[in-house]
MIDO-800271 format. One record per atom (N, C-alpha, C): atom name; x, y, z; residue in three letters. Coordinates in Angstrom, 3 decimals, padded with zeros to 6 digits. Layout:
@site->CA x->X y->Y z->Z code->Ala
...
! end
This chain:
@site->N x->078.041 y->161.228 z->090.104 code->Met
@site->CA x->076.725 y->162.057 z->089.799 code->Met
@site->C x->075.527 y->160.790 z->089.302 code->Met
@site->N x->074.502 y->161.181 z->089.983 code->Lys
@site->CA x->073.421 y->159.695 z->089.769 code->Lys
@site->C x->071.815 y->160.142 z->089.368 code->Lys
@site->N x->072.041 y->160.000 z->087.572 code->Tyr
@site->CA x->070.656 y->160.193 z->087.179 code->Tyr
@site->C x->069.380 y->159.120 z->086.918 code->Tyr
@site->N x->068.074 y->159.632 z->086.930 code->Val
@site->CA x->067.091 y->158.841 z->086.815 code->Val
@site->C x->066.726 y->159.361 z->085.513 code->Val
@site->N x->066.022 y->158.888 z->084.141 code->Ile
@site->CA x->065.499 y->159.378 z->083.229 code->Ile
@site->C x->064.632 y->159.494 z->082.811 code->Ile
@site->N x->063.939 y->160.240 z->082.205 code->Asp
@site->CA x->062.418 y->159.850 z->082.086 code->Asp
@site->C x->062.194 y->159.682 z->079.838 code->Asp
@site->N x->060.904 y->159.097 z->079.817 code->Ser
@site->CA x->060.685 y->158.618 z->078.178 code->Ser
@site->C x->061.236 y->160.181 z->077.091 code->Ser
@site->N x->060.906 y->160.939 z->077.681 code->Asn
@site->CA x->060.181 y->161.975 z->076.490 code->Asn
@site->C x->062.156 y->162.581 z->076.325 code->Asn
@site->N x->063.249 y->162.044 z->076.957 code->Val
@site->CA x->064.380 y->162.861 z->076.524 code->Val
@site->C x->064.976 y->161.981 z->076.089 code->Val
@site->N x->064.918 y->160.678 z->076.712 code->Leu
@site->CA x->064.967 y->159.078 z->075.513 code->Leu
@site->C x->064.300 y->159.084 z->074.045 code->Leu
@site->N x->063.713 y->159.878 z->074.198 code->Ile
@site->CA x->062.483 y->159.927 z->072.584 code->Ile
@site->C x->063.158 y->160.963 z->071.583 code->Ile
@site->N x->063.200 y->162.136 z->072.539 code->Asp
@site->CA x->063.698 y->163.641 z->072.148 code->Asp
@site->C x->065.332 y->163.659 z->071.631 code->Asp
@site->N x->065.756 y->162.661 z->072.708 code->Met
@site->CA x->067.772 y->161.750 z->072.015 code->Met
@site->C x->067.625 y->160.905 z->070.226 code->Met
@site->N x->066.475 y->160.719 z->069.487 code->Lys
@site->CA x->066.180 y->160.010 z->068.680 code->Lys
@site->C x->066.782 y->161.075 z->068.052 code->Lys
@site->N x->066.713 y->162.231 z->067.632 code->His
@site->CA x->067.367 y->162.731 z->066.752 code->His
@site->C x->068.736 y->162.765 z->066.628 code->His
@site->N x->069.551 y->162.407 z->067.862 code->Phe
@site->CA x->071.306 y->162.345 z->067.245 code->Phe
@site->C x->071.292 y->161.196 z->067.318 code->Phe
@site->N x->071.715 y->160.238 z->066.155 code->Tyr
@site->CA x->071.692 y->158.915 z->065.745 code->Tyr
@site->C x->072.879 y->158.533 z->066.277 code->Tyr
@site->N x->073.105 y->157.602 z->066.425 code->Pro
@site->CA x->074.203 y->156.723 z->067.087 code->Pro
@site->C x->075.651 y->156.506 z->066.145 code->Pro
@site->N x->074.922 y->156.286 z->064.627 code->Ser
@site->CA x->076.346 y->156.519 z->063.305 code->Ser
@site->C x->077.280 y->158.042 z->063.406 code->Ser
@site->N x->075.792 y->159.275 z->063.671 code->Val
@site->CA x->076.329 y->160.055 z->064.089 code->Val
@site->C x->077.569 y->161.063 z->065.120 code->Val
@site->N x->076.268 y->160.334 z->066.175 code->Phe
@site->CA x->076.799 y->160.858 z->067.394 code->Phe
@site->C x->077.370 y->159.999 z->068.508 code->Phe
@site->N x->078.412 y->159.514 z->067.958 code->Arg
@site->CA x->078.489 y->157.798 z->068.626 code->Arg
@site->C x->079.959 y->158.819 z->070.014 code->Arg
@site->N x->079.958 y->159.912 z->069.995 code->Ser
@site->CA x->080.220 y->159.971 z->071.693 code->Ser
@site->C x->079.481 y->159.765 z->072.332 code->Ser
@site->N x->078.384 y->161.072 z->071.906 code->Leu
@site->CA x->076.985 y->161.081 z->072.771 code->Leu
@site->C x->076.689 y->159.138 z->073.287 code->Leu
@site->N x->077.432 y->158.455 z->072.136 code->Trp
@site->CA x->075.788 y->157.507 z->071.953 code->Trp
@site->C x->077.019 y->156.573 z->073.992 code->Trp
@site->N x->078.083 y->156.754 z->073.407 code->Ala
@site->CA x->079.682 y->156.099 z->074.409 code->Ala
@site->C x->079.552 y->156.795 z->075.924 code->Ala
@site->N x->078.981 y->157.729 z->076.303 code->Lys
@site->CA x->078.795 y->158.846 z->076.841 code->Lys
@site->C x->077.671 y->157.831 z->077.935 code->Lys
@site->N x->077.075 y->157.915 z->077.223 code->Met
@site->CA x->075.159 y->157.403 z->077.658 code->Met
@site->C x->075.901 y->155.817 z->077.997 code->Met
@site->N x->076.361 y->154.785 z->077.677 code->Asp
@site->CA x->076.822 y->154.197 z->077.529 code->Asp
@site->C x->077.701 y->152.991 z->079.031 code->Asp
@site->N x->078.323 y->154.619 z->078.870 code->Glu
@site->CA x->079.441 y->154.390 z->080.580 code->Glu
@site->C x->078.755 y->155.002 z->081.300 code->Glu
@site->N x->077.445 y->156.162 z->081.798 code->Leu
@site->CA x->076.608 y->156.040 z->082.882 code->Leu
@site->C x->076.299 y->154.970 z->082.908 code->Leu
@site->N x->075.986 y->154.536 z->082.059 code->Val
@site->CA x->075.365 y->152.826 z->082.368 code->Val
@site->C x->075.985 y->151.696 z->083.215 code->Val
@site->N x->077.129 y->151.356 z->082.123 code->Val
@site->CA x->078.456 y->150.860 z->082.886 code->Val
@site->C x->078.274 y->151.383 z->084.240 code->Val
@site->N x->078.668 y->151.728 z->084.689 code->Leu
@site->CA x->078.950 y->153.106 z->085.843 code->Leu
@site->C x->077.836 y->152.717 z->087.092 code->Leu
@site->N x->076.981 y->152.506 z->086.610 code->Asn
@site->CA x->075.362 y->152.660 z->086.970 code->Asn
@site->C x->074.790 y->154.209 z->087.271 code->Asn
@site->N x->075.729 y->154.817 z->087.554 code->Glu
@site->CA x->074.898 y->156.153 z->087.410 code->Glu
@site->C x->073.447 y->157.107 z->086.374 code->Glu
@site->N x->072.963 y->155.912 z->085.812 code->Met
@site->CA x->071.989 y->156.285 z->084.677 code->Met
@site->C x->070.809 y->155.011 z->085.098 code->Met
@site->N x->069.752 y->155.347 z->085.267 code->Met
@site->CA x->069.096 y->154.577 z->086.040 code->Met
@site->C x->067.251 y->155.554 z->085.341 code->Met
@site->N x->066.259 y->154.612 z->085.706 code->Ser
@site->CA x->065.029 y->154.680 z->085.015 code->Ser
@site->C x->064.294 y->153.590 z->085.633 code->Ser
@site->N x->062.864 y->153.510 z->085.021 code->Val
@site->CA x->061.429 y->152.694 z->085.211 code->Val
@site->C x->061.219 y->151.636 z->084.903 code->Val
@site->N x->060.572 y->151.050 z->085.581 code->Lys
@site->CA x->060.025 y->150.211 z->083.469 code->Lys
@site->C x->058.543 y->150.261 z->083.448 code->Lys
@site->N x->058.681 y->151.582 z->083.945 code->Glu
@site->CA x->056.988 y->152.177 z->083.080 code->Glu
@site->C x->058.100 y->153.466 z->082.291 code->Glu
@site->N x->059.338 y->153.509 z->081.989 code->Val
@site->CA x->059.507 y->154.339 z->080.840 code->Val
@site->C x->059.955 y->153.438 z->079.898 code->Val
@site->N x->060.639 y->151.988 z->080.132 code->Tyr
@site->CA x->060.230 y->151.252 z->079.452 code->Tyr
@site->C x->059.446 y->150.211 z->078.829 code->Tyr
@site->N x->057.539 y->150.497 z->079.585 code->Asn
@site->CA x->056.962 y->149.557 z->078.495 code->Asn
@site->C x->056.972 y->150.924 z->077.313 code->Asn
@site->N x->056.942 y->153.018 z->077.800 code->Glu
@site->CA x->056.262 y->153.404 z->077.673 code->Glu
@site->C x->056.850 y->153.451 z->075.683 code->Glu
@site->N x->058.798 y->153.213 z->075.886 code->Ile
@site->CA x->059.312 y->153.478 z->075.214 code->Ile
@site->C x->059.658 y->151.652 z->073.815 code->Ile
@site->N x->059.650 y->150.766 z->074.684 code->Ala
@site->CA x->059.478 y->149.565 z->074.451 code->Ala
@site->C x->059.184 y->149.462 z->073.483 code->Ala
@site->N x->058.822 y->148.756 z->071.896 code->Gly
@site->CA x->058.373 y->148.971 z->070.729 code->Gly
@site->C x->057.788 y->149.643 z->070.372 code->Gly
@site->N x->058.882 y->150.792 z->069.723 code->Arg
@site->CA x->058.504 y->152.028 z->068.909 code->Arg
@site->C x->059.878 y->151.691 z->067.328 code->Arg
@site->N x->060.730 y->150.351 z->067.669 code->Asn
@site->CA x->060.753 y->149.840 z->066.016 code->Asn
@site->C x->061.321 y->150.917 z->066.402 code->Asn
@site->N x->062.554 y->151.963 z->066.974 code->Asp
@site->CA x->063.294 y->152.676 z->067.137 code->Asp
@site->C x->064.940 y->152.264 z->067.050 code->Asp
@site->N x->066.017 y->153.025 z->067.104 code->Phe
@site->CA x->066.898 y->152.569 z->067.935 code->Phe
@site->C x->066.360 y->152.910 z->069.221 code->Phe
@site->N x->065.834 y->154.497 z->069.566 code->Ile
@site->CA x->066.771 y->154.136 z->071.072 code->Ile
@site->C x->064.859 y->152.713 z->071.861 code->Ile
@site->N x->063.914 y->152.289 z->070.932 code->Ser
@site->CA x->063.778 y->151.249 z->071.590 code->Ser
@site->C x->064.671 y->150.060 z->071.681 code->Ser
@site->N x->065.694 y->150.179 z->070.546 code->Ile
@site->CA x->067.231 y->148.829 z->070.155 code->Ile
@site->C x->068.193 y->149.132 z->072.471 code->Ile
@site->N x->068.281 y->150.659 z->072.160 code->Trp
@site->CA x->069.381 y->151.252 z->073.469 code->Trp
@site->C x->068.433 y->150.407 z->073.899 code->Trp
@site->N x->067.506 y->150.548 z->074.286 code->Ala
@site->CA x->066.770 y->150.088 z->075.820 code->Ala
@site->C x->066.234 y->148.675 z->076.221 code->Ala
@site->N x->066.519 y->148.357 z->075.094 code->Glu
@site->CA x->066.502 y->146.930 z->075.604 code->Glu
@site->C x->067.703 y->146.016 z->075.654 code->Glu
@site->N x->068.433 y->147.091 z->075.314 code->Lys
@site->CA x->070.444 y->146.686 z->074.817 code->Lys
@site->C x->070.538 y->146.856 z->076.448 code->Lys
@site->N x->069.819 y->147.608 z->077.192 code->Asn
@site->CA x->070.171 y->147.936 z->078.755 code->Asn
@site->C x->068.939 y->148.256 z->079.856 code->Asn
@site->N x->068.182 y->147.250 z->078.922 code->Lys
@site->CA x->067.257 y->146.712 z->079.877 code->Lys
@site->C x->066.984 y->146.920 z->081.520 code->Lys
@site->N x->068.384 y->146.325 z->082.015 code->Asn
@site->CA x->068.989 y->146.349 z->083.583 code->Asn
@site->C x->068.632 y->147.597 z->084.528 code->Asn
@site->N x->068.439 y->148.979 z->083.577 code->Ile
@site->CA x->068.909 y->149.950 z->083.739 code->Ile
@site->C x->067.198 y->150.804 z->084.355 code->Ile
@site->N x->066.072 y->149.592 z->083.541 code->Phe
@site->CA x->064.759 y->150.131 z->083.905 code->Phe
@site->C x->063.967 y->149.650 z->085.029 code->Phe
@site->N x->064.117 y->150.067 z->086.057 code->Ala
@site->CA x->063.894 y->149.345 z->087.568 code->Ala
@site->C x->062.237 y->148.998 z->088.256 code->Ala
@site->N x->061.878 y->148.029 z->088.659 code->Thr
@site->CA x->060.783 y->148.020 z->089.265 code->Thr
@site->C x->061.220 y->148.245 z->090.305 code->Thr
@site->N x->060.088 y->149.354 z->091.138 code->Pro
@site->CA x->060.344 y->149.530 z->092.585 code->Pro
@site->C x->060.641 y->148.900 z->093.874 code->Pro
@site->N x->061.276 y->149.888 z->094.006 code->Glu
@site->CA x->062.177 y->148.761 z->095.648 code->Glu
@site->C x->061.155 y->149.224 z->096.396 code->Glu
@site->N x->061.072 y->149.131 z->097.598 code->Ala
@site->CA x->059.682 y->148.645 z->099.159 code->Ala
@site->C x->059.899 y->150.172 z->099.115 code->Ala
@site->N x->060.756 y->151.236 z->099.667 code->Ala
@site->CA x->061.063 y->152.171 z->099.860 code->Ala
@site->C x->060.026 y->153.222 z->098.911 code->Ala
@site->N x->060.408 y->152.997 z->097.907 code->Glu
@site->CA x->060.080 y->154.102 z->096.916 code->Glu
@site->C x->058.079 y->154.383 z->097.045 code->Glu
@site->N x->057.869 y->152.849 z->097.353 code->Tyr
@site->CA x->056.430 y->152.393 z->097.370 code->Tyr
@site->C x->055.207 y->153.283 z->098.249 code->Tyr
@site->N x->055.734 y->153.947 z->099.011 code->Pro
@site->CA x->055.344 y->155.150 z->099.772 code->Pro
@site->C x->055.031 y->156.260 z->099.567 code->Pro
@site->N x->055.700 y->156.970 z->098.474 code->Ile
@site->CA x->056.591 y->158.363 z->098.035 code->Ile
@site->C x->055.673 y->157.685 z->096.585 code->Ile
@site->N x->055.315 y->156.861 z->095.785 code->Ile
@site->CA x->054.474 y->156.700 z->094.501 code->Ile
@site->C x->053.491 y->156.548 z->095.451 code->Ile
@site->N x->052.767 y->156.212 z->096.068 code->Thr
@site->CA x->051.356 y->156.101 z->097.200 code->Thr
@site->C x->050.825 y->157.650 z->097.422 code->Thr
@site->N x->051.910 y->159.020 z->098.023 code->Glu
@site->CA x->051.521 y->159.621 z->098.976 code->Glu
@site->C x->051.511 y->161.280 z->096.843 code->Glu
@site->N x->052.301 y->160.651 z->095.974 code->Ile
@site->CA x->052.565 y->161.093 z->094.754 code->Ile
@site->C x->051.057 y->161.685 z->094.205 code->Ile
@site->N x->050.530 y->160.199 z->094.103 code->Met
@site->CA x->049.418 y->159.851 z->093.468 code->Met
@site->C x->048.286 y->160.391 z->094.556 code->Met
@site->N x->048.439 y->160.530 z->095.839 code->Leu
@site->CA x->047.034 y->160.961 z->096.523 code->Leu
@site->C x->047.181 y->162.506 z->096.020 code->Leu
@site->N x->048.418 y->163.444 z->096.286 code->Lys
@site->CA x->048.472 y->164.402 z->096.464 code->Lys
@site->C x->048.371 y->165.318 z->095.001 code->Lys
@site->N x->048.493 y->164.454 z->093.544 code->His
@site->CA x->048.658 y->165.337 z->092.257 code->His
@site->C x->048.006 y->164.095 z->091.456 code->His
@site->N x->047.024 y->163.848 z->091.811 code->Lys
@site->CA x->045.702 y->163.102 z->090.935 code->Lys
@site->C x->046.320 y->163.816 z->089.991 code->Lys
@site->N x->046.305 y->164.404 z->088.916 code->Glu
@site->CA x->046.672 y->164.784 z->088.165 code->Glu
@site->C x->047.792 y->164.646 z->086.924 code->Glu
@site->N x->048.941 y->164.298 z->087.819 code->Leu
@site->CA x->050.477 y->163.795 z->087.489 code->Leu
@site->C x->050.118 y->162.635 z->086.033 code->Leu
@site->N x->048.657 y->161.353 z->087.201 code->Val
@site->CA x->049.127 y->161.160 z->085.725 code->Val
@site->C x->047.493 y->161.047 z->084.801 code->Val
@site->N x->047.270 y->160.599 z->083.824 code->Lys
@site->CA x->046.009 y->160.979 z->083.370 code->Lys
@site->C x->045.057 y->160.201 z->083.456 code->Lys
@site->N x->043.606 y->160.054 z->083.270 code->Tyr
@site->CA x->043.475 y->159.515 z->083.302 code->Tyr
@site->C x->042.891 y->158.347 z->082.647 code->Tyr
@site->N x->042.709 y->158.699 z->081.765 code->Glu
@site->CA x->042.894 y->157.523 z->080.241 code->Glu
@site->C x->044.550 y->157.105 z->080.557 code->Glu
@site->N x->044.518 y->156.542 z->081.260 code->Ser
@site->CA x->046.742 y->156.739 z->081.271 code->Ser
@site->C x->046.349 y->155.239 z->082.193 code->Ser
@site->N x->045.564 y->155.543 z->083.314 code->Ile
@site->CA x->044.634 y->154.122 z->084.700 code->Ile
@site->C x->043.828 y->153.466 z->084.569 code->Ile
@site->N x->042.750 y->153.906 z->083.166 code->Thr
@site->CA x->041.757 y->153.557 z->082.961 code->Thr
@site->C x->042.058 y->152.342 z->081.177 code->Thr
@site->N x->042.958 y->152.960 z->080.954 code->Ser
@site->CA x->043.729 y->152.083 z->079.434 code->Ser
@site->C x->044.849 y->150.874 z->079.564 code->Ser
@site->N x->045.792 y->150.967 z->081.049 code->Gly
@site->CA x->046.638 y->150.021 z->081.656 code->Gly
@site->C x->047.979 y->150.883 z->080.365 code->Gly
@site->N x->047.955 y->151.934 z->079.916 code->Lys
@site->CA x->049.362 y->152.795 z->079.178 code->Lys
@site->C x->050.424 y->153.122 z->080.583 code->Lys
@site->N x->051.469 y->152.432 z->080.472 code->Ala
@site->CA x->052.771 y->153.582 z->081.572 code->Ala
@site->C x->052.535 y->154.692 z->082.011 code->Ala
@site->N x->052.124 y->155.105 z->082.903 code->Ala
@site->CA x->052.488 y->155.748 z->083.640 code->Ala
@site->C x->053.460 y->156.008 z->084.786 code->Ala
@site->N x->054.447 y->156.636 z->083.873 code->Ala
@site->CA x->055.926 y->156.953 z->084.819 code->Ala
@site->C x->056.352 y->157.783 z->085.997 code->Ala
@site->N x->055.817 y->159.285 z->085.613 code->Asp
@site->CA x->055.984 y->159.964 z->086.761 code->Asp
@site->C x->055.855 y->160.098 z->087.697 code->Asp
@site->N x->055.172 y->159.239 z->088.520 code->Pro
@site->CA x->055.498 y->158.919 z->090.001 code->Pro
@site->C x->056.623 y->158.362 z->090.330 code->Pro
@site->N x->056.290 y->157.129 z->089.567 code->Phe
@site->CA x->057.679 y->155.824 z->089.966 code->Phe
@site->C x->058.833 y->156.849 z->089.512 code->Phe
@site->N x->058.918 y->157.886 z->088.618 code->Leu
@site->CA x->060.618 y->158.238 z->088.209 code->Leu
@site->C x->060.702 y->159.759 z->089.671 code->Leu
@site->N x->060.054 y->159.736 z->090.168 code->Ile
@site->CA x->060.317 y->160.747 z->090.740 code->Ile
@site->C x->060.353 y->160.394 z->092.436 code->Ile
@site->N x->059.736 y->158.630 z->092.904 code->Ala
@site->CA x->060.168 y->158.622 z->093.996 code->Ala
@site->C x->061.225 y->158.228 z->093.153 code->Ala
@site->N x->061.691 y->157.082 z->092.828 code->Lys
@site->CA x->063.020 y->156.655 z->092.313 code->Lys
@site->C x->064.053 y->157.801 z->092.533 code->Lys
@site->N x->063.892 y->158.849 z->091.945 code->Ala
@site->CA x->065.432 y->160.080 z->092.346 code->Ala
@site->C x->065.319 y->160.912 z->094.043 code->Ala
@site->N x->064.104 y->160.162 z->094.821 code->Lys
@site->CA x->064.082 y->160.659 z->095.475 code->Lys
@site->C x->065.121 y->159.906 z->096.951 code->Lys
@site->N x->064.408 y->158.638 z->096.359 code->Val
@site->CA x->065.223 y->157.081 z->097.409 code->Val
@site->C x->067.022 y->156.748 z->097.256 code->Val
@site->N x->066.959 y->157.329 z->095.606 code->Thr
@site->CA x->068.733 y->157.561 z->095.733 code->Thr
@site->C x->069.141 y->158.153 z->095.634 code->Thr
@site->N x->068.718 y->159.533 z->096.047 code->Gly
@site->CA x->069.252 y->160.371 z->096.403 code->Gly
@site->C x->069.558 y->160.882 z->094.920 code->Gly
@site->N x->069.693 y->161.179 z->093.730 code->Ser
@site->CA x->069.685 y->161.210 z->091.643 code->Ser
@site->C x->069.088 y->162.566 z->091.493 code->Ser
@site->N x->069.497 y->163.109 z->090.185 code->Ile
@site->CA x->068.999 y->163.694 z->089.240 code->Ile
@site->C x->068.036 y->163.719 z->088.384 code->Ile
@site->N x->067.192 y->163.536 z->088.105 code->Leu
@site->CA x->065.398 y->163.956 z->087.016 code->Leu
@site->C x->065.918 y->164.203 z->086.237 code->Leu
@site->N x->065.873 y->164.059 z->084.848 code->Ile
@site->CA x->065.995 y->164.640 z->083.442 code->Ile
@site->C x->065.057 y->164.631 z->083.269 code->Ile
@site->N x->064.425 y->165.499 z->082.973 code->Thr
@site->CA x->062.504 y->165.051 z->082.126 code->Thr
@site->C x->063.053 y->166.439 z->081.588 code->Thr
@site->N x->062.013 y->166.381 z->079.919 code->Asn
@site->CA x->061.770 y->167.641 z->079.757 code->Asn
@site->C x->060.577 y->168.408 z->079.299 code->Asn
@site->N x->060.485 y->168.334 z->080.579 code->Glu
@site->CA x->058.756 y->168.289 z->081.073 code->Glu
@site->C x->060.114 y->169.790 z->081.641 code->Glu
@site->N x->058.516 y->171.471 z->081.906 code->Thr
@site->CA x->058.872 y->172.181 z->082.224 code->Thr
@site->C x->058.210 y->172.461 z->083.409 code->Thr
@site->N x->058.791 y->173.590 z->084.390 code->Phe
@site->CA x->057.897 y->174.181 z->085.893 code->Phe
@site->C x->056.791 y->174.915 z->085.476 code->Phe
@site->N x->055.899 y->174.742 z->085.637 code->Ile
@site->CA x->054.474 y->175.361 z->085.179 code->Ile
@site->C x->053.560 y->175.861 z->086.551 code->Ile
@site->N x->054.197 y->177.093 z->087.168 code->Pro
@site->CA x->052.951 y->177.343 z->088.630 code->Pro
@site->C x->052.122 y->176.391 z->088.208 code->Pro
@site->N x->051.867 y->176.591 z->090.375 code->Asn
@site->CA x->050.002 y->174.792 z->089.687 code->Asn
@site->C x->050.256 y->174.187 z->089.685 code->Asn
@site->N x->051.148 y->173.858 z->088.545 code->Ala
@site->CA x->050.797 y->172.793 z->087.979 code->Ala
@site->C x->051.198 y->171.540 z->088.774 code->Ala
@site->N x->050.661 y->169.893 z->087.660 code->His
@site->CA x->051.046 y->168.918 z->087.928 code->His
@site->C x->052.157 y->168.322 z->086.759 code->His
@site->N x->053.074 y->168.904 z->087.661 code->Lys
@site->CA x->054.009 y->168.502 z->086.182 code->Lys
@site->C x->055.279 y->167.642 z->087.502 code->Lys
@site->N x->056.151 y->166.812 z->086.838 code->Ile
@site->CA x->057.166 y->166.458 z->087.097 code->Ile
@site->C x->057.989 y->167.782 z->087.949 code->Ile
@site->N x->058.736 y->168.348 z->087.790 code->Pro
@site->CA x->059.054 y->169.457 z->087.931 code->Pro
@site->C x->058.795 y->170.156 z->088.895 code->Pro
@site->N x->057.496 y->170.164 z->089.583 code->Asn
@site->CA x->056.685 y->170.600 z->090.327 code->Asn
@site->C x->056.436 y->169.703 z->091.560 code->Asn
@site->N x->055.890 y->168.947 z->091.604 code->Val
@site->CA x->056.849 y->167.631 z->092.172 code->Val
@site->C x->057.645 y->167.922 z->092.753 code->Val
@site->N x->059.081 y->167.692 z->092.165 code->Cys
@site->CA x->060.464 y->167.622 z->092.443 code->Cys
@site->C x->060.545 y->168.813 z->093.141 code->Cys
@site->N x->060.277 y->169.894 z->092.693 code->Lys
@site->CA x->060.647 y->170.945 z->094.002 code->Lys
@site->C x->059.664 y->170.576 z->095.246 code->Lys
@site->N x->058.714 y->170.217 z->095.318 code->Glu
@site->CA x->058.409 y->169.994 z->096.323 code->Glu
@site->C x->059.040 y->169.193 z->097.317 code->Glu
@site->N x->059.475 y->168.404 z->096.498 code->Tyr
@site->CA x->060.378 y->167.109 z->097.011 code->Tyr
@site->C x->061.893 y->166.906 z->097.175 code->Tyr
@site->N x->062.112 y->168.951 z->097.095 code->Asn
@site->CA x->063.679 y->168.316 z->097.363 code->Asn
@site->C x->064.171 y->167.707 z->095.668 code->Asn
@site->N x->063.854 y->167.101 z->094.949 code->Ile
@site->CA x->064.935 y->166.399 z->094.199 code->Ile
@site->C x->064.667 y->167.938 z->092.961 code->Ile
@site->N x->066.198 y->167.986 z->092.757 code->Lys
@site->CA x->067.238 y->168.405 z->091.397 code->Lys
@site->C x->066.532 y->167.461 z->090.346 code->Lys
@site->N x->066.142 y->168.890 z->089.300 code->Cys
@site->CA x->065.588 y->168.160 z->088.614 code->Cys
@site->C x->065.875 y->169.058 z->086.928 code->Cys
@site->N x->066.241 y->168.341 z->085.903 code->Ile
@site->CA x->067.371 y->169.370 z->085.082 code->Ile
@site->C x->066.684 y->168.462 z->084.070 code->Ile
@site->N x->067.267 y->169.360 z->081.987 code->Asn
@site->CA x->066.510 y->169.266 z->081.201 code->Asn
@site->C x->067.782 y->168.520 z->080.560 code->Asn
@site->N x->067.177 y->167.337 z->079.072 code->Leu
@site->CA x->068.274 y->167.398 z->078.159 code->Leu
@site->C x->069.853 y->168.593 z->078.309 code->Leu
@site->N x->069.633 y->169.972 z->078.369 code->Lys
@site->CA x->070.032 y->170.447 z->078.107 code->Lys
@site->C x->071.554 y->170.362 z->078.795 code->Lys
@site->N x->070.789 y->170.500 z->080.322 code->Glu
@site->CA x->071.373 y->171.636 z->081.858 code->Glu
@site->C x->071.426 y->169.805 z->081.785 code->Glu
@site->N x->071.400 y->168.421 z->081.848 code->Phe
@site->CA x->071.966 y->167.696 z->081.760 code->Phe
@site->C x->073.073 y->166.925 z->081.045 code->Phe
@site->N x->073.828 y->167.600 z->079.563 code->Met
@site->CA x->074.968 y->167.808 z->079.475 code->Met
@site->C x->075.807 y->168.556 z->079.483 code->Met
@site->N x->075.785 y->169.536 z->080.065 code->Val
@site->CA x->076.462 y->170.780 z->081.223 code->Val
@site->C x->076.894 y->170.354 z->082.303 code->Val
@site->N x->075.349 y->169.868 z->083.024 code->Glu
@site->CA x->076.454 y->169.080 z->084.248 code->Glu
@site->C x->077.257 y->167.818 z->084.358 code->Glu
@site->N x->077.649 y->167.464 z->083.291 code->Glu
@site->CA x->077.950 y->166.412 z->082.676 code->Glu
@site->C x->079.447 y->166.692 z->081.844 code->Glu
@site->N x->079.250 y->168.125 z->081.393 code->Lys
@site->CA x->080.513 y->168.838 z->081.387 code->Lys
@site->C x->080.850 y->168.310 z->079.811 code->Lys
@site->N x->079.423 y->167.541 z->079.063 code->Trp
@site->CA x->080.089 y->167.030 z->077.642 code->Trp
@site->C x->079.847 y->168.105 z->076.393 code->Trp
@site->N x->081.151 y->167.621 z->075.534 code->Arg
@site->CA x->081.394 y->168.797 z->074.565 code->Arg
@site->C x->081.703 y->168.337 z->073.369 code->Arg
@site->N x->080.804 y->168.116 z->072.098 code->Phe
@site->CA x->081.492 y->167.353 z->071.264 code->Phe
@site->C x->081.422 y->168.659 z->070.192 code->Phe
! end
């Protein structure tokens, strides 16, 4: 199974300290080595410089944070036009990272499952809502661990 992971999941994983949850991080690293875990450059930009082990892990695994491929740009453009509220205005005007449309396009083009801790809210412009529209499976951190049959 291939996954595209959102920054909020990685940030939430900061509570799973590598010195304590060694097997969890070994499993994450295994997915990276197998090219089954990916993300986008905007996620890297959101977590870089946090001065915690998540930013260190991201730097060590910088290769999973991809720039968009040609096939992703039309999807990103379509999402931005149809779901303007998906990216906050202040993110656009201040140059902050805005990963959501890039994550969705990456998942669509690669046929991957998108992992985010955002929740589906009817009529909202959230990752799970847009994923549903684009027929992309979208799960949270717990569902990801269940999907992988991880037990600790």
